[in-house]
Backbone as JSON Lines, residues from 0, in Angstrom:
{"i":0,"aa":"M","n":[-45.69,142.8,76.77],"ca":[-44.39,142.11,77.25],"c":[-44.88,141.29,78.54]}
{"i":1,"aa":"S","n":[-44.28,140.18,78.63],"ca":[-44.55,139.28,79.85],"c":[-43.54,139.64,80.78]}
{"i":2,"aa":"E","n":[-43.85,139.21,82.17],"ca":[-42.91,139.4,83.36],"c":[-41.63,138.58,83.1]}
{"i":3,"aa":"A","n":[-40.62,139.03,83.52],"ca":[-39.29,138.18,83.44],"c":[-39.38,137.05,84.35]}
{"i":4,"aa":"R","n":[-38.89,135.97,83.9],"ca":[-38.88,134.85,84.69],"c":[-37.36,134.39,85.12]}
{"i":5,"aa":"Y","n":[-36.42,134.98,84.5],"ca":[-34.98,134.74,84.79],"c":[-34.19,136.04,84.76]}
{"i":6,"aa":"V","n":[-33.22,136.17,85.56],"ca":[-32.35,137.28,85.61],"c":[-30.9,136.72,85.9]}
{"i":7,"aa":"Q","n":[-30.09,136.88,84.99],"ca":[-28.74,136.31,84.91],"c":[-28.64,134.85,85.32]}
{"i":8,"aa":"G","n":[-29.64,134.22,84.78],"ca":[-29.72,132.78,85.09],"c":[-30.29,132.3,86.52]}
{"i":9,"aa":"E","n":[-30.82,133.28,87.1],"ca":[-31.58,132.92,88.33],"c":[-33.07,133.14,88.24]}
{"i":10,"aa":"K","n":[-33.77,132.25,88.75],"ca":[-35.24,132.14,88.6],"c":[-35.95,133.21,89.42]}
{"i":11,"aa":"I","n":[-36.92,133.91,88.89],"ca":[-37.65,134.7,89.61],"c":[-38.96,134.1,90.04]}
{"i":12,"aa":"V","n":[-39.45,134.26,91.23],"ca":[-40.74,133.68,91.58],"c":[-41.55,134.78,92.24]}
{"i":13,"aa":"R","n":[-42.78,134.75,91.72],"ca":[-43.77,135.81,92.28],"c":[-45.03,135.13,92.82]}
{"i":14,"aa":"N","n":[-45.52,135.63,93.82],"ca":[-46.78,135.26,94.33],"c":[-47.64,136.54,94.49]}
{"i":15,"aa":"H","n":[-48.37,136.95,93.42],"ca":[-49.06,138.25,93.4],"c":[-50.11,138.31,94.55]}
{"i":16,"aa":"P","n":[-50.99,137.25,94.77],"ca":[-51.9,137.47,95.84],"c":[-51.22,137.84,97.26]}
{"i":17,"aa":"K","n":[-50.12,137.15,97.58],"ca":[-49.33,137.63,98.77],"c":[-48.48,138.67,98.67]}
{"i":18,"aa":"K","n":[-48.31,139.12,97.46],"ca":[-47.38,140.23,97.21],"c":[-45.96,139.88,97.49]}
{"i":19,"aa":"L","n":[-45.37,138.77,97.23],"ca":[-44.2,138.24,97.5],"c":[-43.3,138.05,96.12]}
{"i":20,"aa":"L","n":[-42.03,138.4,96.25],"ca":[-41.12,138.3,95.14],"c":[-39.94,137.54,95.76]}
{"i":21,"aa":"G","n":[-39.44,136.52,94.93],"ca":[-38.24,135.84,95.5],"c":[-37.35,135.35,94.33]}
{"i":22,"aa":"M","n":[-36.14,135.01,94.58],"ca":[-35.28,134.58,93.65],"c":[-34.56,133.3,94.11]}
{"i":23,"aa":"Y","n":[-34.55,132.44,93.09],"ca":[-33.78,131.07,93.43],"c":[-32.32,131.26,92.84]}
{"i":24,"aa":"Q","n":[-31.41,131.13,93.75],"ca":[-29.93,131.47,93.37],"c":[-29.12,130.18,93.18]}
{"i":25,"aa":"E","n":[-29.93,129.04,92.99],"ca":[-29.28,127.82,92.84],"c":[-28.11,127.66,91.72]}
{"i":26,"aa":"A","n":[-28.54,128.24,90.57],"ca":[-27.47,128.21,89.45],"c":[-26.2,129.11,89.93]}
{"i":27,"aa":"Y","n":[-26.45,130.25,90.47],"ca":[-25.15,131.09,90.93],"c":[-24.42,130.23,91.93]}
{"i":28,"aa":"I","n":[-25.13,129.69,92.86],"ca":[-24.4,129.03,93.94],"c":[-23.67,127.84,93.49]}
{"i":29,"aa":"K","n":[-24.12,127.15,92.52],"ca":[-23.46,125.92,91.79],"c":[-22.23,126.54,91.1]}
{"i":30,"aa":"R","n":[-22.31,127.64,90.49],"ca":[-21.01,128.32,89.83],"c":[-20.0,128.62,90.83]}
{"i":31,"aa":"V","n":[-20.48,129.21,91.97],"ca":[-19.49,129.64,92.89],"c":[-18.81,128.47,93.57]}
{"i":32,"aa":"L","n":[-19.56,127.4,93.85],"ca":[-18.98,126.17,94.39],"c":[-18.02,125.43,93.41]}
{"i":33,"aa":"E","n":[-18.29,125.44,92.11],"ca":[-17.46,124.97,91.17],"c":[-16.14,125.72,91.02]}
{"i":34,"aa":"R","n":[-16.24,127.12,90.98],"ca":[-15.18,128.05,91.02],"c":[-14.28,127.76,92.09]}
{"i":35,"aa":"F","n":[-14.58,127.45,93.35],"ca":[-13.82,127.39,94.49],"c":[-13.58,125.73,94.79]}
{"i":36,"aa":"Q","n":[-13.84,124.88,93.77],"ca":[-13.67,123.5,93.85],"c":[-14.26,122.87,95.08]}
{"i":37,"aa":"T","n":[-15.49,123.36,95.47],"ca":[-16.26,122.6,96.62],"c":[-17.52,122.19,96.25]}
{"i":38,"aa":"H","n":[-17.62,121.89,94.89],"ca":[-19.02,121.31,94.59],"c":[-19.22,119.97,94.91]}
{"i":39,"aa":"Y","n":[-18.2,119.37,95.6],"ca":[-18.51,117.95,96.0],"c":[-19.06,117.95,97.45]}
{"i":40,"aa":"S","n":[-19.1,119.07,97.9],"ca":[-19.76,119.22,99.35],"c":[-21.1,118.79,99.41]}
{"i":41,"aa":"K","n":[-21.4,118.3,100.67],"ca":[-22.87,117.79,100.73],"c":[-23.79,119.05,101.1]}
{"i":42,"aa":"P","n":[-24.93,119.15,100.51],"ca":[-25.9,120.23,100.68],"c":[-26.5,120.07,102.1]}
{"i":43,"aa":"V","n":[-26.68,121.12,102.74],"ca":[-27.52,121.21,104.07],"c":[-28.6,122.48,103.97]}
{"i":44,"aa":"D","n":[-29.52,122.37,104.73],"ca":[-30.37,123.52,104.83],"c":[-29.85,124.73,105.44]}
{"i":45,"aa":"N","n":[-29.29,124.51,106.52],"ca":[-28.62,125.72,107.24],"c":[-27.23,125.23,107.85]}
{"i":46,"aa":"P","n":[-26.13,125.52,107.22],"ca":[-24.95,124.86,107.73],"c":[-24.44,125.37,109.23]}
{"i":47,"aa":"V","n":[-24.86,126.56,109.45],"ca":[-24.61,127.1,110.77],"c":[-25.68,127.74,111.44]}
{"i":48,"aa":"E","n":[-25.99,127.07,112.71],"ca":[-27.14,127.68,113.45],"c":[-26.71,129.03,114.16]}
{"i":49,"aa":"K","n":[-27.71,129.82,114.32],"ca":[-27.4,131.14,115.17],"c":[-26.81,130.75,116.38]}
{"i":50,"aa":"G","n":[-25.71,131.32,116.83],"ca":[-25.25,131.14,118.24],"c":[-24.21,129.87,118.16]}
{"i":51,"aa":"M","n":[-24.12,129.14,117.17],"ca":[-23.34,128.0,117.17],"c":[-21.81,128.37,117.39]}
{"i":52,"aa":"I","n":[-21.28,127.54,118.33],"ca":[-19.82,127.79,118.6],"c":[-18.9,126.75,117.81]}
{"i":53,"aa":"L","n":[-18.01,127.28,117.06],"ca":[-17.12,126.34,116.38],"c":[-15.85,126.09,117.24]}
{"i":54,"aa":"N","n":[-15.39,124.86,117.03],"ca":[-14.11,124.44,117.84],"c":[-13.25,123.62,117.16]}
{"i":55,"aa":"R","n":[-12.1,123.21,117.56],"ca":[-11.12,122.5,116.85],"c":[-11.58,121.07,116.61]}
{"i":56,"aa":"D","n":[-12.38,120.62,117.27],"ca":[-12.95,119.18,117.19],"c":[-13.72,119.11,115.81]}
{"i":57,"aa":"Q","n":[-14.16,120.15,115.21],"ca":[-14.75,120.15,113.92],"c":[-13.89,120.25,112.75]}
{"i":58,"aa":"C","n":[-12.47,120.46,113.09],"ca":[-11.46,120.62,111.92],"c":[-11.06,119.23,111.35]}
{"i":59,"aa":"P","n":[-10.8,119.29,110.08],"ca":[-10.36,118.12,109.57],"c":[-9.13,117.47,110.3]}
{"i":60,"aa":"K","n":[-9.13,116.04,110.47],"ca":[-8.23,115.41,111.13],"c":[-7.17,114.59,110.46]}
{"i":61,"aa":"I","n":[-7.62,114.06,109.34],"ca":[-6.85,113.21,108.4],"c":[-6.05,113.95,107.42]}
{"i":62,"aa":"Y","n":[-5.01,113.48,106.98],"ca":[-4.07,114.19,106.05],"c":[-4.92,114.49,104.77]}
{"i":63,"aa":"Q","n":[-5.58,113.66,104.27],"ca":[-6.29,113.91,102.99],"c":[-7.33,115.06,103.19]}
{"i":64,"aa":"E","n":[-7.98,115.14,104.18],"ca":[-8.95,116.28,104.42],"c":[-8.26,117.57,104.57]}
{"i":65,"aa":"K","n":[-7.09,117.48,105.2],"ca":[-6.49,118.83,105.41],"c":[-5.81,119.22,104.08]}
{"i":66,"aa":"E","n":[-5.3,118.4,103.2],"ca":[-4.66,118.7,101.91],"c":[-5.92,119.3,100.99]}
{"i":67,"aa":"K","n":[-7.1,118.71,101.14],"ca":[-8.22,119.08,100.23],"c":[-8.62,120.49,100.55]}
{"i":68,"aa":"M","n":[-8.52,120.92,101.91],"ca":[-8.96,122.2,102.38],"c":[-7.92,123.33,102.13]}
{"i":69,"aa":"K","n":[-6.58,122.92,102.07],"ca":[-5.5,123.82,101.94],"c":[-5.59,124.73,100.84]}
{"i":70,"aa":"D","n":[-6.09,124.17,99.69],"ca":[-6.05,125.09,98.41],"c":[-7.44,125.75,98.16]}
{"i":71,"aa":"V","n":[-8.27,125.71,99.1],"ca":[-9.66,126.39,98.8],"c":[-9.55,127.69,99.63]}
{"i":72,"aa":"P","n":[-9.79,128.83,98.91],"ca":[-9.93,130.14,99.67],"c":[-11.25,130.43,100.15]}
{"i":73,"aa":"Y","n":[-11.48,129.83,101.4],"ca":[-12.78,129.84,101.86],"c":[-13.38,131.23,102.18]}
{"i":74,"aa":"A","n":[-12.55,132.13,102.57],"ca":[-13.13,133.56,102.86],"c":[-13.56,134.18,101.56]}
{"i":75,"aa":"S","n":[-13.0,133.87,100.5],"ca":[-13.44,134.46,99.18],"c":[-14.75,133.67,98.72]}
{"i":76,"aa":"A","n":[-14.79,132.38,99.0],"ca":[-16.05,131.6,98.63],"c":[-17.21,132.2,99.45]}
{"i":77,"aa":"V","n":[-17.15,132.31,100.79],"ca":[-18.17,132.75,101.64],"c":[-18.43,134.2,101.24]}
{"i":78,"aa":"G","n":[-17.53,134.95,100.97],"ca":[-17.82,136.37,100.51],"c":[-18.52,136.44,99.2]}
{"i":79,"aa":"S","n":[-18.2,135.59,98.32],"ca":[-19.1,135.58,97.0],"c":[-20.52,135.29,97.35]}
{"i":80,"aa":"L","n":[-20.9,134.36,98.27],"ca":[-22.26,134.05,98.55],"c":[-22.82,135.14,99.37]}
{"i":81,"aa":"N","n":[-22.15,135.7,100.25],"ca":[-22.78,136.93,101.09],"c":[-23.06,138.04,100.35]}
{"i":82,"aa":"I","n":[-22.25,138.37,99.36],"ca":[-22.41,139.58,98.63],"c":[-23.71,139.5,97.75]}
{"i":83,"aa":"R","n":[-23.77,138.31,97.24],"ca":[-25.0,138.06,96.26],"c":[-26.18,138.04,97.12]}
{"i":84,"aa":"H","n":[-26.17,137.42,98.29],"ca":[-27.26,137.49,99.23],"c":[-27.88,138.84,99.57]}
{"i":85,"aa":"V","n":[-26.85,139.73,99.88],"ca":[-27.22,141.1,100.44],"c":[-27.99,141.78,99.1]}
{"i":86,"aa":"M","n":[-27.46,141.55,97.99],"ca":[-28.07,142.17,96.76],"c":[-29.5,141.98,96.53]}
{"i":87,"aa":"Y","n":[-29.91,140.69,96.94],"ca":[-31.25,140.31,96.64],"c":[-32.25,140.49,97.84]}
{"i":88,"aa":"T","n":[-31.7,140.76,98.89],"ca":[-32.68,140.83,100.12],"c":[-33.02,142.26,100.51]}
{"i":89,"aa":"T","n":[-32.36,143.24,99.86],"ca":[-32.82,144.65,100.24],"c":[-34.0,145.14,99.5]}
């Protein structure tokens, strides 16, 4: 039997010489973004730097932006990503 390459749609990456194992969660993250209707968002490497201070100046200012955000359960969306992240980093 060969080594698994995918688990629940997520790609498994191995580097035997360096004894590293990793998983790409791109497919899962796309499903979460679509579920919470935020798939139109722009991707970034690291959306929040350690120690970053958020303030009201970063909030949406125009009516259309506020309306778009009103119906998105952000706490649930972020929680979906955090739970999955913890499962694969232990």
